[in-house]
C-alpha positions in Angstrom: 50.5 -36.0 -119.7 54.1 -36.7 -120.4 55.4 -40.3 -120.1 59.0 -41.2 -119.7 60.3 -44.7 -120.1 63.8 -45.6 -119.0 65.1 -48.6 -120.9 68.0 -50.7 -119.8 69.4 -53.5 -122.1 70.7 -56.3 -119.9 72.7 -59.5 -120.3 73.6 -61.4 -117.2 73.5 -58.3 -114.9 72.3 -59.9 -111.6 75.2 -58.4 -109.7 74.6 -54.8 -110.8 71.0 -54.4 -111.9 69.5 -53.8 -108.5 72.0 -51.0 -107.8 71.2 -49.4 -111.2 67.4 -49.7 -110.6 67.5 -48.2 -107.1 69.4 -45.2 -108.3 66.8 -44.2 -110.9 64.7 -41.1 -110.2 61.2 -41.6 -108.9 60.0 -38.2 -110.2 61.1 -35.4 -112.6 59.6 -32.0 -113.0 57.5 -31.9 -116.1 57.2 -35.7 -116.3 53.9 -37.2 -115.2 54.8 -40.9 -115.3 58.1 -42.8 -115.2 58.3 -46.4 -116.1 61.4 -48.7 -116.3 61.8 -51.2 -119.1 64.3 -54.0 -118.9 65.3 -55.6 -122.2 66.5 -59.0 -121.1 68.9 -60.0 -123.9 68.9 -63.8 -123.4 70.3 -63.7 -119.8 70.8 -67.1 -118.1 71.1 -65.7 -114.6 68.6 -64.0 -112.3 68.6 -60.6 -114.0 65.0 -60.8 -115.2 63.6 -62.0 -111.8 65.4 -59.3 -109.8 64.2 -56.6 -112.2 60.6 -58.0 -112.2 60.5 -58.2 -108.4 61.7 -54.6 -108.3 58.8 -53.6 -110.4 60.3 -53.0 -113.8 58.6 -54.0 -117.1 60.4 -56.9 -118.8 60.9 -57.7 -122.5 62.6 -61.1 -122.9 64.7 -61.9 -125.9 65.1 -65.7 -126.2 68.8 -65.7 -127.2 71.6 -63.2 -126.7 71.6 -61.1 -129.9 73.8 -58.2 -128.8 73.5 -54.6 -127.6 72.3 -53.1 -130.9 69.4 -55.5 -131.2 68.4 -55.1 -127.6 68.4 -51.3 -128.0 66.2 -51.6 -131.2 63.7 -53.9 -129.4 63.6 -51.6 -126.5 62.8 -48.5 -128.6 60.0 -50.4 -130.4 58.5 -51.5 -127.1 58.8 -48.1 -125.5 56.9 -46.6 -128.4 54.3 -49.3 -128.2 53.9 -48.5 -124.5 53.2 -44.8 -125.3 56.5 -43.2 -124.3 56.8 -39.5 -125.0 60.5 -39.5 -124.0 62.8 -42.5 -123.9 66.0 -42.6 -121.9 68.6 -45.4 -122.6 71.1 -46.2 -119.9 73.4 -49.1 -119.0 72.8 -51.9 -116.5 76.2 -51.6 -114.8 75.3 -48.2 -113.2 78.1 -46.5 -115.2 76.1 -43.3 -115.6 74.8 -41.2 -112.8 71.0 -41.7 -112.7 70.7 -38.2 -111.1 71.6 -36.8 -114.6 68.6 -38.3 -116.3 66.7 -35.1 -115.5 69.5 -33.2 -117.3 69.0 -35.4 -120.4 65.2 -35.0 -120.4 65.0 -31.2 -119.9 66.2 -30.1 -123.3 63.6 -32.4 -124.9 60.8 -31.2 -122.6 61.6 -27.6 -123.5 61.8 -28.4 -127.3 65.5 -27.5 -127.4 66.6 -31.0 -128.7 65.3 -34.1 -130.3 68.1 -36.3 -128.9 70.4 -35.6 -126.0 73.6 -37.5 -125.4 75.4 -37.6 -122.0 78.9 -36.4 -122.4 81.4 -37.9 -119.9 84.6 -36.1 -118.9 86.7 -38.7 -120.6 90.0 -37.2 -119.2 88.9 -37.8 -115.6 87.7 -41.4 -115.9 90.4 -43.3 -114.0 89.4 -46.7 -115.4 90.1 -45.6 -119.0 93.7 -46.1 -120.3 95.4 -43.2 -122.1 95.0 -45.1 -125.4 91.2 -45.6 -124.8 90.8 -41.9 -123.8 92.6 -40.9 -127.0 90.5 -43.2 -129.2 87.3 -42.1 -127.5 88.1 -38.4 -128.3 89.3 -39.2 -131.8 86.1 -41.2 -132.5 83.9 -38.3 -131.3 85.8 -35.9 -133.5 85.4 -38.1 -136.6 81.6 -38.4 -135.8 81.2 -34.7 -135.5 82.8 -34.2 -138.9 80.8 -37.0 -140.6 77.5 -36.4 -139.0 77.5 -32.6 -138.9 76.5 -32.7 -135.3 78.2 -31.3 -132.2 78.4 -34.5 -130.2 81.1 -34.4 -127.4 81.0 -38.1 -126.5 79.8 -40.3 -129.4 80.3 -43.7 -127.7 78.1 -42.7 -124.8 75.1 -44.9 -124.4 73.4 -42.6 -121.9 70.8 -40.9 -124.2 67.3 -39.5 -124.3 65.0 -39.5 -127.4 61.8 -37.7 -128.1 59.0 -39.8 -129.4 59.4 -38.2 -132.8 63.1 -38.9 -133.0 62.7 -42.5 -131.9 60.1 -43.2 -134.6 62.5 -41.9 -137.3 65.6 -43.9 -136.2 66.6 -47.3 -137.7 69.4 -49.4 -136.3 70.9 -51.8 -138.9 74.2 -52.6 -137.2 74.4 -55.8 -135.0 77.3 -54.5 -132.8 76.4 -51.1 -131.4 73.8 -48.3 -132.0 75.8 -45.4 -130.6 77.7 -44.2 -133.8 74.9 -45.2 -136.2 72.1 -43.2 -134.6 74.3 -40.1 -134.5 74.9 -40.2 -138.2 71.3 -40.9 -138.9 70.2 -38.0 -136.7 72.4 -35.6 -138.6 71.2 -36.9 -141.9 67.6 -36.6 -140.9 67.9 -33.1 -139.5 67.3 -34.1 -135.9 68.6 -31.7 -133.3 71.3 -33.5 -131.2 72.6 -31.9 -128.0 75.4 -33.0 -125.7 74.7 -32.8 -122.0 77.6 -33.0 -119.4 77.1 -35.9 -117.1 78.9 -37.7 -114.2 79.9 -41.3 -114.1 79.9 -43.7 -111.1 82.7 -46.0 -110.0 83.1 -49.0 -112.2 81.3 -52.1 -111.0 82.4 -54.4 -113.8 84.4 -54.5 -117.0 82.7 -53.5 -120.2 81.1 -56.4 -122.0 81.1 -54.6 -125.3 84.8 -53.5 -125.3 86.6 -56.8 -124.8 89.5 -55.8 -127.0 90.2 -52.2 -127.8 91.5 -52.9 -131.3 88.5 -55.1 -132.1 86.2 -52.3 -130.8 88.0 -49.7 -132.9 87.8 -51.9 -136.0 84.0 -52.6 -135.6 83.3 -49.0 -134.8 85.2 -47.7 -137.8 83.4 -50.2 -140.0 80.0 -49.0 -138.7 81.0 -45.3 -139.2 82.2 -46.0 -142.8 79.1 -48.1 -143.6 76.7 -45.4 -142.3 78.6 -42.6 -143.9 78.2 -44.4 -147.3 74.5 -45.1 -146.7 73.6 -41.6 -145.6 76.2 -39.4 -147.3 77.0 -41.4 -150.5 77.6 -38.3 -152.7 80.0 -36.8 -150.2 81.9 -40.1 -149.7 82.3 -41.0 -153.4 82.8 -37.4 -154.6 85.6 -37.1 -152.1 87.4 -40.2 -153.4 86.7 -39.0 -157.0 88.3 -35.7 -156.2 91.4 -37.4 -154.8 91.8 -39.6 -157.9 91.2 -36.5 -160.1 93.9 -34.5 -158.3 96.3 -37.4 -158.6 95.6 -37.6 -162.4 96.0 -33.9 -162.9 99.2 -33.9 -161.0 100.6 -36.6 -163.3 99.4 -34.6 -166.4 101.2 -31.5 -165.1 104.3 -33.6 -164.4 104.3 -34.8 -168.0 103.8 -31.3 -169.4 106.6 -30.0 -167.3 109.1 -32.5 -168.6 107.7 -32.2 -172.1 108.3 -28.4 -172.1 111.8 -29.0 -170.8 112.6 -31.5 -173.6 112.2 -34.7 -171.6 108.6 -35.7 -172.4 109.6 -38.9 -174.3 110.8 -40.5 -171.2 107.7 -39.8 -169.1 104.9 -41.3 -171.2 104.1 -43.5 -168.2 102.8 -40.4 -166.4 100.1 -40.0 -169.1 99.2 -43.7 -168.7 98.8 -43.5 -165.0 97.0 -40.1 -165.3 94.5 -41.7 -167.7 93.8 -44.4 -165.1 93.3 -41.9 -162.3 91.1 -39.6 -164.4 88.9 -42.3 -165.7 88.5 -43.7 -162.2 87.6 -40.2 -161.0 84.9 -39.9 -163.6 83.5 -43.4 -162.7 83.5 -42.6 -159.0 81.7 -39.4 -159.7 79.0 -41.3 -161.6 78.8 -43.7 -158.6 78.4 -40.6 -156.3 75.5 -39.3 -158.4 73.8 -42.8 -158.5 74.4 -43.1 -154.7 72.8 -39.8 -154.2 69.7 -40.8 -156.2 69.4 -44.0 -154.2 69.8 -42.0 -151.0 66.8 -39.8 -152.1 64.8 -42.9 -152.7 65.7 -44.3 -149.3 64.7 -41.0 -147.6 61.3 -41.2 -149.3 60.9 -44.8 -148.1 61.9 -43.9 -144.6 59.3 -41.1 -144.7 56.7 -43.6 -145.6 58.0 -45.9 -142.8 57.7 -43.1 -140.3 54.1 -42.3 -141.3 53.2 -46.0 -141.0 54.8 -46.2 -137.5 52.9 -43.1 -136.4 49.6 -44.6 -137.7 50.3 -47.9 -135.9 51.1 -46.0 -132.6 47.7 -44.2 -132.8 45.7 -47.5 -132.9 
């Protein structure tokens, strides 16, 4: 028996939640049971009542703590309720609920651990040219950093197998979208992009209040997760850049020395020494970071085993 839970993080969504709930599928081939879980993130309107009257399960968070926390609470509750597959979607009906089946199928057939709905960014009229460019740029950076083939990294329309959900940890307080992709790549989870449709905008985004603030916070999250999960690659790259700069200055000094002008370019050797010493120190940090990363992976493996044991109780 395969159980699907559709989780929807909500904060003051009384105007859109009923539209979103009514659009959800009642049945999907290969799924025996579908439940809907509302994570009420400290709403002070009628969101929770409307969803409860509709028949959804409710998890109430006392104060508004943000999307990432709501997502994290939702995943934990879905696992506790015995979900085999978890779908996360938005409360503003941005994503077409008809595509939930498309998200679920690759997981049902064992083709993916995580599926991410990929919007056709170029055709979304509500997105400005700047936002479209930044969305595509962000996805390209995530593909490079995470070693995954994600087409639409900021998309919150996702499906997770039970095994993938158990392994994921969300540390960021702003958003989970970038972080979970980097984690998935680092943990060897199979991530697949699925083309999906979007609906007409019912309200402005609550997460992206200012595009530059969103870019800054997203970039900070990407950098932080890259350092946490790929420390050797990160520090070794910087070490290499410092090393190349140092070698270039050494070559510059040798060139002038051979041509009789070495006495006037001693400063090149001084700067070269600084760059080369920094390169060596960064390489040591890279090795230490890699050792810490190995230790973290062992701890996460223990955490996964404990979670699985708790879910079997």
